[in-house]
C-alpha positions as CSV (number, residue, x, y, z in Angstrom):
1,M,0.0,0.0,0.0
2,E,2.9,2.3,0.7
3,Q,3.9,2.3,-2.9
4,Y,0.7,4.0,-3.8
5,D,1.0,6.8,-1.2
6,G,3.1,9.0,-3.4
7,I,0.7,8.6,-6.3
8,I,-2.2,9.5,-4.1
9,V,-0.5,12.6,-2.9
10,I,0.4,13.6,-6.4
11,L,-3.2,13.0,-7.6
12,M,-4.6,15.0,-4.7
13,A,-2.2,17.9,-5.5
14,I,-3.3,17.8,-9.1
15,A,-7.0,17.9,-8.1
16,I,-6.4,20.9,-5.8
17,L,-4.4,22.7,-8.5
18,S,-7.2,22.0,-11.0
19,V,-9.9,23.4,-8.7
20,T,-7.7,26.5,-8.0
21,V,-7.1,27.1,-11.7
22,F,-10.7,26.6,-12.7
23,G,-11.8,28.9,-9.9
24,L,-9.3,31.5,-11.1
25,I,-10.7,31.2,-14.7
26,D,-14.2,31.6,-13.4
27,S,-13.2,34.7,-11.4
28,I,-11.7,36.2,-14.5
29,K,-14.7,35.4,-16.6
30,N,-17.0,36.9,-14.0
31,F,-14.9,40.0,-13.7
32,D,-14.9,40.4,-17.5
33,K,-18.7,39.8,-17.5
34,R,-19.2,42.5,-14.9
35,K,-16.9,44.9,-16.7
36,E,-18.8,44.4,-20.0
37,E,-22.2,44.8,-18.2
38,Y,-21.1,48.0,-16.7
39,K,-19.7,49.3,-20.0
40,R,-23.1,48.5,-21.7
41,Y,-24.9,50.2,-18.8
42,I,-22.8,53.4,-19.2
43,E,-23.3,53.4,-22.9
44,N,-27.0,53.0,-22.5
45,K,-27.0,55.9,-20.0
46,K,-25.3,58.1,-22.7
47,T,-23.2,59.8,-20.1
48,L,-23.3,63.6,-20.3
49,P,-20.3,65.6,-21.5
50,K,-17.7,66.7,-18.8
51,E,-18.6,70.3,-19.2
52,T,-22.1,69.6,-17.8
53,P,-22.6,71.4,-14.5
54,N,-22.0,69.1,-11.5
55,Y,-20.6,66.4,-13.8
56,Y,-18.5,64.5,-11.3
57,N,-21.3,64.2,-8.8
58,L,-23.6,63.0,-11.5
59,Y,-21.1,60.4,-12.6
60,K,-20.7,59.2,-9.0
61,G,-24.4,58.8,-8.9
62,I,-24.3,56.7,-12.1
63,V,-21.9,54.3,-10.3
64,A,-24.4,53.8,-7.5
65,E,-27.2,53.4,-9.9
66,F,-25.4,50.6,-11.6
67,E,-25.3,48.7,-8.2
68,V,-29.0,49.2,-7.9
69,Y,-29.5,48.2,-11.6
70,K,-27.7,44.9,-10.9
71,I,-29.9,44.1,-7.9
72,I,-33.1,44.8,-9.8
73,H,-31.9,43.0,-12.9
74,R,-30.7,39.8,-11.1
75,K,-32.6,39.6,-7.8
76,L,-36.1,40.8,-8.1
77,F,-39.0,38.3,-7.9
78,G,-42.1,38.4,-10.1
79,E,-43.2,39.9,-13.4
80,Y,-41.9,43.5,-13.9
81,R,-40.2,46.0,-16.2
82,F,-37.9,48.7,-14.9
83,F,-36.6,52.0,-16.2
84,N,-33.6,54.1,-15.3
85,S,-33.5,57.9,-15.7
86,V,-37.1,58.7,-16.5
87,Y,-37.8,62.3,-17.4
88,L,-41.4,62.9,-16.4
89,P,-43.1,66.0,-17.7
90,K,-44.1,68.6,-15.0
91,N,-45.6,71.0,-17.6
92,E,-44.9,71.9,-21.2
93,K,-41.4,73.2,-20.4
94,E,-40.1,71.3,-17.4
95,V,-39.3,67.7,-16.5
96,T,-38.3,65.9,-13.3
97,E,-35.8,63.1,-13.5
98,T,-36.6,59.9,-11.6
99,D,-33.7,57.5,-11.0
100,F,-35.6,54.2,-11.2
101,I,-39.2,53.2,-11.8
102,I,-40.2,49.6,-11.5
103,I,-43.6,48.6,-12.9
104,H,-44.3,45.3,-11.0
105,E,-47.2,43.0,-10.7
106,N,-47.4,44.2,-7.0
107,G,-47.5,47.9,-7.9
108,I,-45.0,50.6,-8.8
109,F,-41.7,51.2,-7.1
110,V,-40.1,54.7,-7.4
111,L,-36.4,54.8,-6.3
112,E,-34.3,57.8,-5.6
113,I,-30.5,57.0,-5.3
114,K,-28.1,59.1,-3.2
115,N,-24.5,58.0,-3.5
116,I,-23.0,60.2,-0.9
117,Y,-21.0,59.5,2.3
118,G,-20.8,60.7,5.8
119,N,-23.6,61.0,8.4
120,I,-27.0,62.0,7.2
121,Y,-29.5,63.9,9.3
122,G,-33.0,65.2,8.7
123,E,-36.7,65.0,9.4
124,I,-39.5,63.6,7.2
125,E,-41.2,67.0,6.8
126,S,-38.1,69.3,6.7
127,D,-37.1,70.9,3.4
128,N,-33.5,70.1,3.8
129,W,-31.3,67.4,5.2
130,I,-27.7,67.6,6.3
131,Q,-24.7,65.5,5.1
132,R,-21.9,65.8,7.7
133,I,-18.5,64.7,6.6
134,E,-16.6,64.3,9.9
135,E,-13.1,63.9,8.6
136,Q,-13.4,67.1,6.6
137,N,-15.4,68.9,9.3
138,K,-17.8,69.8,6.5
139,I,-21.6,70.1,6.4
140,V,-23.5,70.1,3.2
141,N,-27.2,70.9,2.8
142,M,-29.3,68.7,0.5
143,Y,-32.9,68.8,-0.5
144,N,-34.9,66.3,1.5
145,P,-34.9,63.1,-0.7
146,I,-38.3,62.0,0.7
147,K,-39.9,65.2,-0.6
148,Q,-37.9,64.9,-3.8
149,N,-39.3,61.4,-4.5
150,K,-42.7,62.6,-3.4
151,N,-42.6,65.0,-6.3
152,H,-41.5,62.3,-8.7
153,I,-44.5,60.2,-7.7
154,K,-46.8,63.2,-8.1
155,Y,-45.7,63.6,-11.7
156,L,-45.7,59.9,-12.4
157,K,-49.4,59.8,-11.3
158,Q,-50.0,62.9,-13.4
159,N,-48.8,61.0,-16.5
160,I,-50.4,57.6,-16.1
161,N,-54.1,56.9,-15.6
162,M,-54.2,55.3,-12.2
163,D,-57.9,54.5,-12.3
164,N,-57.5,52.5,-15.5
165,Y,-55.4,50.0,-13.5
166,N,-57.1,50.2,-10.1
167,L,-54.0,51.7,-8.7
168,S,-54.0,53.8,-5.5
169,D,-51.4,55.5,-3.4
170,E,-51.1,52.2,-1.4
171,N,-49.7,50.6,-4.5
172,I,-46.9,53.1,-5.1
173,Y,-43.7,52.6,-3.0
174,S,-41.2,55.4,-2.4
175,I,-37.7,54.0,-1.7
176,I,-34.8,56.3,-0.9
177,V,-31.5,54.3,-1.4
178,F,-28.2,55.7,0.0
179,G,-24.8,54.3,-0.8
180,D,-23.3,52.0,1.7
181,N,-20.8,54.7,2.7
182,S,-23.7,56.7,4.1
183,N,-24.5,56.5,7.8
184,I,-28.3,56.9,7.7
185,E,-29.2,55.6,11.2
186,S,-30.9,58.9,12.2
187,V,-33.1,59.0,9.0
188,K,-33.7,55.3,8.3
189,L,-37.4,54.5,7.7
190,N,-39.3,51.3,7.2
191,E,-42.9,52.3,6.7
192,S,-45.4,50.4,4.5
193,N,-44.9,52.7,1.4
194,L,-41.8,54.7,2.4
195,K,-38.4,53.3,2.9
196,V,-35.0,54.9,3.6
197,I,-32.3,52.3,3.3
198,N,-28.7,51.6,2.2
199,V,-27.9,49.7,-1.1
200,N,-27.1,46.5,0.8
201,E,-30.7,46.4,2.1
202,L,-32.4,46.9,-1.3
203,E,-32.8,43.3,-2.4
204,D,-34.5,42.3,0.9
205,T,-36.6,45.5,1.0
206,L,-38.1,45.0,-2.5
207,N,-38.7,41.3,-2.1
208,D,-40.3,41.8,1.4
209,I,-42.8,44.2,-0.2
210,I,-43.5,41.7,-3.0
211,N,-43.9,38.7,-0.6
212,N,-46.3,40.6,1.6
213,N,-48.6,42.1,-0.9
214,L,-51.0,40.7,-3.5
215,N,-50.5,41.0,-7.3
216,I,-52.6,43.8,-8.8
217,L,-51.2,44.1,-12.4
218,D,-51.1,41.5,-15.1
219,R,-48.6,41.3,-17.8
220,S,-50.6,43.3,-20.3
221,Q,-51.2,46.1,-17.8
222,I,-47.5,46.1,-16.9
223,D,-46.7,46.5,-20.6
224,E,-49.3,49.3,-21.1
225,I,-47.9,51.4,-18.2
226,S,-44.4,50.6,-19.3
227,S,-45.1,51.9,-22.9
228,V,-45.9,55.3,-21.3
229,I,-42.8,55.3,-19.1
230,E,-40.6,54.2,-22.0
231,E,-41.6,57.4,-23.9
232,Y,-40.2,59.5,-21.1
233,S,-37.0,57.4,-20.7
234,E,-35.9,57.8,-24.3
235,V,-35.4,61.6,-24.5
236,D,-32.9,63.8,-26.4
237,E,-29.6,64.7,-24.7
238,S,-30.8,68.3,-24.9
239,V,-33.6,67.5,-22.5
240,K,-31.2,66.0,-20.0
241,V,-28.8,68.9,-20.2
242,N,-31.6,71.5,-19.9
243,H,-33.0,69.7,-16.9
244,I,-29.7,69.7,-15.1
245,N,-29.3,73.5,-15.9
246,T,-32.8,74.3,-14.6
247,I,-33.4,71.8,-11.8
248,T,-36.3,72.9,-9.6
249,E,-37.2,69.9,-7.4
250,Y,-39.2,71.9,-4.9
251,S,-42.5,71.9,-6.7
């Protein structure tokens, strides 16, 4: 038996090496796949030119949106369609940009993404929240994202016929998603139709809502509503630039 010990050791070493090599190959393939997926996402976003005001903050937001995109694309249960960067008309001249809208058999999810870091403070009804960056001893005021998303929902309802689909306010979910570098303990919310969460909580949050509510839209209704939303997601670059230059989220 001893004469086979060396062979067994060699075979075990080969097996371990093979597993390691195949694991490395899979990791490389997965990295390339993620890189290509991100590249396609950025191309689909038609990133604005660098001379656009607030360009770098906008680009940082796109990076966070991609993380949200992956969660929706890969992890969400049920029948749905989702749209990123939807420019909903407020009137004949103005639009409001909504980060994500998901038309789901359970209802409609409206997501506002905030990829900022530091400690976040604010009240539900206050106009402004505070971003405090301790290491820089810096305080930045930001418009209350709950109110911001409330406006998005207002104009969404204005542009689709809720009654046609038996939709009510109870079927629309406002979800504010902060990056994982944000400390949101003082503003975190988990109400039935209003959530303030970090990105790492998004998958569970969405699927908890889905698992605890009845389906209200069928496939044809999802497609009908989506056809309206699609019209507002495929807009000219001039609309996007004009919106950034004239942002008025307060009304």
